TIVEX-253634 format. One record per residue (C-alpha): residue in one letter; x, y, z. Coordinates in steps of 0.2 Angstrom, whole numbers, padded with zeros to 4 digits, always signed. Example, Ala and Ser with C-alpha at 12.3 -4.5 7.8 and 13.67 -1.06 7.14 Angstrom:
residues 2
A+0062-0022+0039;S+0068-0005+0036;
end
This chain:
residues 469
X+0492+0585+0557;X+0484+0586+0574;X+0481+0570+0584;X+0473+0567+0601;X+0479+0552+0611;X+0477+0555+0630;X+0487+0562+0639;X+0495+0569+0623;X+0489+0581+0610;X+0501+0583+0595;X+0502+0595+0581;X+0515+0591+0568;X+0520+0602+0554;X+0534+0602+0541;X+0544+0618+0539;X+0556+0615+0525;X+0569+0602+0530;X+0563+0603+0548;X+0548+0597+0557;X+0539+0606+0571;X+0531+0596+0585;X+0519+0605+0597;X+0516+0593+0612;X+0502+0596+0624;X+0500+0586+0640;X+0481+0587+0641;X+0478+0584+0659;X+0491+0596+0665;X+0489+0609+0652;X+0508+0609+0648;X+0513+0614+0631;X+0530+0612+0623;X+0537+0615+0606;X+0551+0606+0597;X+0560+0608+0581;X+0567+0592+0573;X+0581+0598+0563;X+0584+0585+0549;X+0577+0567+0549;X+0592+0556+0555;X+0592+0544+0569;X+0603+0556+0580;X+0590+0570+0577;X+0576+0559+0584;X+0586+0553+0599;X+0589+0571+0603;X+0571+0575+0602;X+0566+0561+0613;X+0579+0566+0625;X+0571+0583+0626;X+0554+0575+0628;X+0559+0565+0642;X+0566+0580+0651;X+0550+0590+0649;X+0536+0576+0650;X+0544+0562+0660;X+0544+0549+0645;X+0559+0537+0645;X+0576+0543+0641;X+0583+0534+0625;X+0595+0520+0630;X+0609+0528+0620;X+0608+0543+0632;X+0605+0533+0648;X+0620+0521+0645;X+0621+0502+0648;X+0619+0494+0664;X+0635+0493+0675;X+0647+0480+0667;X+0650+0465+0679;X+0668+0459+0680;X+0684+0465+0671;X+0683+0472+0653;X+0684+0457+0640;X+0699+0455+0629;X+0692+0462+0613;X+0704+0469+0600;X+0699+0484+0590;X+0705+0482+0572;X+0697+0497+0563;X+0691+0513+0573;X+0689+0526+0559;X+0682+0527+0541;X+0696+0522+0529;X+0689+0530+0514;X+0679+0547+0512;X+0665+0538+0504;X+0663+0526+0518;X+0651+0535+0529;X+0646+0525+0544;X+0660+0513+0548;X+0660+0494+0546;X+0643+0487+0553;X+0638+0469+0550;X+0656+0464+0546;X+0659+0449+0536;X+0677+0443+0535;X+0683+0430+0523;X+0700+0422+0523;X+0708+0418+0506;X+0725+0413+0500;X+0728+0431+0497;X+0724+0436+0515;X+0708+0443+0522;X+0694+0452+0514;X+0681+0462+0523;X+0664+0469+0517;X+0651+0478+0528;X+0635+0487+0528;X+0634+0504+0520;X+0616+0509+0524;X+0610+0523+0512;X+0627+0529+0506;X+0629+0531+0487;X+0643+0519+0486;X+0637+0502+0492;X+0647+0489+0502;X+0665+0494+0505;X+0678+0480+0502;X+0694+0480+0512;X+0710+0469+0512;X+0722+0464+0525;X+0737+0452+0526;X+0738+0452+0545;X+0721+0459+0552;X+0731+0474+0558;X+0733+0484+0542;X+0718+0487+0531;X+0717+0494+0514;X+0701+0500+0505;X+0700+0491+0489;X+0684+0498+0482;X+0665+0495+0483;X+0654+0481+0477;X+0642+0493+0469;X+0650+0510+0467;X+0638+0525+0464;X+0629+0523+0448;X+0631+0504+0447;X+0619+0498+0460;X+0607+0484+0454;X+0592+0491+0444;X+0580+0482+0456;X+0586+0491+0472;X+0581+0508+0479;X+0595+0520+0480;X+0600+0537+0486;X+0602+0546+0503;X+0587+0543+0514;X+0580+0531+0501;X+0590+0516+0499;X+0597+0503+0512;X+0611+0491+0508;X+0614+0480+0523;X+0624+0465+0529;X+0634+0459+0513;X+0644+0443+0514;X+0656+0434+0503;X+0658+0416+0501;X+0670+0405+0490;X+0658+0393+0480;X+0668+0382+0468;X+0679+0394+0458;X+0668+0409+0461;X+0665+0422+0475;X+0647+0424+0479;X+0640+0439+0488;X+0623+0439+0497;X+0616+0455+0503;X+0600+0464+0509;X+0593+0479+0499;X+0577+0489+0499;X+0566+0488+0484;X+0557+0502+0476;X+0542+0496+0485;X+0551+0499+0502;X+0551+0480+0506;X+0568+0472+0510;X+0574+0458+0499;X+0590+0447+0497;X+0601+0449+0482;X+0616+0439+0476;X+0630+0444+0465;X+0646+0434+0458;X+0664+0438+0454;X+0680+0430+0450;X+0689+0439+0463;X+0684+0447+0480;X+0687+0464+0473;X+0675+0461+0459;X+0669+0467+0447;X+0652+0460+0453;X+0639+0453+0442;X+0622+0454+0450;X+0607+0442+0447;X+0597+0457+0441;X+0583+0453+0452;X+0581+0448+0471;X+0585+0430+0475;X+0572+0430+0489;X+0559+0443+0493;X+0547+0446+0507;X+0529+0454+0506;X+0525+0472+0509;X+0517+0467+0526;X+0517+0486+0531;X+0505+0491+0518;X+0494+0480+0507;X+0499+0463+0514;X+0503+0457+0496;X+0519+0451+0489;X+0529+0462+0478;X+0532+0449+0465;X+0520+0434+0465;X+0533+0425+0455;X+0546+0426+0469;X+0547+0415+0485;X+0538+0425+0498;X+0539+0427+0517;X+0529+0440+0525;X+0537+0455+0533;X+0553+0456+0522;X+0569+0446+0523;X+0587+0452+0528;X+0603+0446+0535;X+0608+0432+0523;X+0622+0420+0526;X+0630+0407+0514;X+0637+0392+0522;X+0647+0380+0511;X+0647+0362+0517;X+0661+0349+0516;X+0652+0343+0500;X+0654+0360+0492;X+0635+0363+0492;X+0629+0380+0498;X+0615+0384+0510;X+0607+0401+0512;X+0602+0407+0530;X+0591+0422+0532;X+0580+0430+0544;X+0561+0435+0542;X+0561+0453+0545;X+0545+0457+0556;X+0553+0466+0570;X+0549+0483+0561;X+0531+0477+0558;X+0524+0477+0575;X+0528+0494+0583;X+0515+0504+0574;X+0501+0492+0575;X+0504+0491+0593;X+0504+0510+0595;X+0488+0510+0585;X+0481+0497+0597;X+0486+0508+0612;X+0478+0523+0604;X+0461+0513+0602;X+0462+0505+0619;X+0473+0516+0631;X+0468+0505+0646;X+0480+0492+0639;X+0495+0503+0643;X+0494+0500+0662;X+0492+0482+0659;X+0509+0482+0649;X+0520+0494+0658;X+0523+0497+0677;X+0535+0512+0675;X+0527+0529+0673;X+0540+0534+0660;X+0536+0519+0650;X+0517+0522+0651;X+0520+0540+0645;X+0531+0534+0631;X+0518+0521+0625;X+0505+0535+0626;X+0516+0547+0615;X+0519+0533+0603;X+0500+0531+0601;X+0499+0549+0598;X+0513+0550+0585;X+0508+0534+0576;X+0497+0542+0562;X+0511+0554+0557;X+0524+0540+0558;X+0514+0530+0545;X+0517+0544+0532;X+0536+0543+0534;X+0550+0534+0525;X+0554+0516+0533;X+0569+0521+0543;X+0560+0536+0551;X+0546+0525+0556;X+0558+0515+0566;X+0566+0531+0573;X+0549+0537+0579;X+0544+0520+0587;X+0561+0516+0595;X+0556+0523+0612;X+0541+0512+0612;X+0552+0497+0606;X+0564+0500+0621;X+0549+0501+0633;X+0542+0485+0627;X+0559+0476+0628;X+0561+0482+0646;X+0544+0475+0650;X+0544+0460+0638;X+0535+0447+0648;X+0521+0459+0654;X+0518+0466+0636;X+0517+0448+0628;X+0506+0442+0642;X+0494+0457+0640;X+0493+0454+0621;X+0489+0436+0623;X+0474+0441+0633;X+0469+0454+0621;X+0458+0449+0606;X+0464+0454+0589;X+0482+0455+0594;X+0488+0439+0586;X+0496+0448+0571;X+0506+0459+0583;X+0512+0443+0593;X+0517+0434+0577;X+0527+0449+0571;X+0537+0449+0587;X+0544+0432+0582;X+0559+0433+0570;X+0563+0416+0564;X+0579+0412+0555;X+0578+0400+0540;X+0590+0390+0530;X+0587+0382+0512;X+0599+0375+0499;X+0605+0386+0485;X+0605+0379+0467;X+0622+0375+0459;X+0622+0392+0450;X+0616+0402+0465;X+0601+0409+0455;X+0587+0401+0465;X+0583+0391+0481;X+0580+0373+0481;X+0567+0363+0491;X+0558+0370+0506;X+0565+0382+0520;X+0569+0375+0537;X+0566+0384+0553;X+0583+0384+0562;X+0582+0397+0576;X+0570+0410+0583;X+0569+0422+0598;X+0564+0413+0613;X+0576+0420+0627;X+0572+0435+0637;X+0588+0444+0633;X+0585+0442+0614;X+0568+0452+0615;X+0559+0454+0599;X+0572+0448+0587;X+0587+0437+0583;X+0597+0441+0567;X+0614+0441+0558;X+0616+0422+0558;X+0634+0415+0554;X+0637+0396+0554;X+0655+0388+0556;X+0660+0370+0558;X+0672+0367+0573;X+0676+0351+0582;X+0664+0342+0571;X+0649+0352+0576;X+0640+0367+0568;X+0640+0383+0578;X+0628+0397+0574;X+0633+0415+0580;X+0618+0427+0580;X+0613+0444+0587;X+0599+0448+0598;X+0588+0463+0604;X+0589+0481+0597;X+0604+0485+0586;X+0605+0503+0591;X+0605+0501+0610;X+0617+0494+0623;X+0605+0479+0625;X+0611+0472+0609;X+0622+0457+0610;X+0629+0441+0602;X+0622+0424+0606;X+0628+0406+0600;X+0619+0390+0597;X+0626+0373+0592;X+0620+0358+0582;X+0626+0342+0574;X+0619+0347+0557;X+0619+0364+0548;X+0600+0363+0548;X+0599+0359+0567;X+0591+0357+0579;X+0602+0370+0587;X+0604+0372+0606;X+0607+0389+0613;X+0619+0394+0626;X+0608+0402+0640;X+0617+0419+0640;X+0624+0430+0627;X+0642+0427+0622;X+0645+0446+0620;X+0636+0460+0628;X+0640+0479+0630;X+0654+0484+0641;X+0660+0501+0647;X+0672+0503+0632;X+0661+0496+0618;X+0642+0496+0616;X+0630+0484+0607;X+0642+0471+0600;X+0633+0462+0585;X+0632+0453+0569;X+0648+0442+0570;X+0658+0432+0557;X+0671+0419+0560;X+0688+0416+0551;X+0704+0408+0556;X+0717+0421+0562;X+0735+0421+0556;X+0739+0408+0570;X+0726+0396+0563;X+0715+0398+0577;X+0697+0404+0575;X+0692+0422+0578;X+0676+0431+0580;X+0674+0447+0570;X+0660+0459+0575;X+0655+0478+0576;X+0652+0489+0591;X+0648+0507+0594;X+0659+0519+0604;X+0651+0522+0622;X+0637+0535+0621;X+0634+0532+0603;X+0622+0520+0594;X+0609+0520+0580;X+0607+0520+0561;X+0621+0528+0551;X+0632+0530+0567;X+0650+0524+0566;X+0653+0506+0570;X+0670+0499+0573;X+0677+0482+0568;X+0683+0472+0583;X+0689+0454+0585;X+0691+0441+0599;X+0698+0424+0599;X+0687+0409+0601;X+0689+0393+0611;X+0677+0379+0607;X+0672+0365+0619;X+0660+0350+0616;X+0644+0360+0618;X+0650+0378+0623;X+0661+0391+0616;X+0670+0405+0625;X+0681+0420+0621;X+0699+0423+0627;
end
């Protein structure tokens, strides 16, 4: 495939397992060839690092590193810093910790690994034992896409509801749209009984704009990051995020290919202008790739947009026909009661949070609600998960459905020792005090299928603020 989008001309060809990029800077007559070996996130980061060296596009955040940390290193305690089972491939991202009478259970994201959702147990939070997988290879629900570079199993979470354990999770359907599923078990170690269908599904916003199943509740753009909060009355609420942060980058790149004059209205750094121009050139080929590769291809543009967030949105507001892009840059979090059997949602969804602070950029996600000191505290993640800009925010309300008031700054952000802290859960520690559990990357690492460690920090709740110590 050849695409011209000044100042770049691209010729892209597949050569077995590899991809060949021939990139020409039209104005300067510079030609460079690149071989993308494989299609993993790290392969694309390396490619974009080479492109930055040769053409002056932006260096990926993972290569550039986080901004200098202010003040001393925070007191975060690492709990798991390596894979504890050979079939766990990328660590313990999106960690959900549940305290029971039998100790602590942890489950975590598995991405496209054949065995979905590792389950670990600990009596003291120090020593962890792998106890199996929620869905071992060959036993994933029939409605889910599966296999390396095909499936995605994200953000599982256990909750005790009555005499059962319920597990909500995100999975990719055969249509490539993300949906939320629910499974039940008598014990945290299973066996798990799936509903046999999605509990909540989004529309295939990236393609036809039509829902995958007209009989299911629909929210455009897909749905992810479900959380079950059980109130004092024993009734469960489901929280989730509308997943549109993956929707807007390719339409924006297409708009910039059609109207290249908008690039200088959105970006004031030359590296970001060149990055946007390259995204415009590669967008037609990106449309042909699997969902995660589309994200890998657009991530430099996403990072450029996040670094120029106010300028980009201002330019889009003045541009006719950009309303869908602006709407997709909103990622609201909703909540809705679950039926007593967990098989359906009851009533109407309530908007409880959305991205409206600069540090959050194009998304908030990973909600977790805990009741402390008579109030309801929502921990959430913001910004891009694979970069050091990712962090954890917190908001407080007098009712689980809000309204929630956010703390103005993130509670946790990248440090010299740990990058991109995110997607937290809360449980009481052995001393009875609440603790935050979250994932983070080792310095210099980040991205899809990169190892994420499990860390913890103690929480101190005030009347309207929470801190760590």
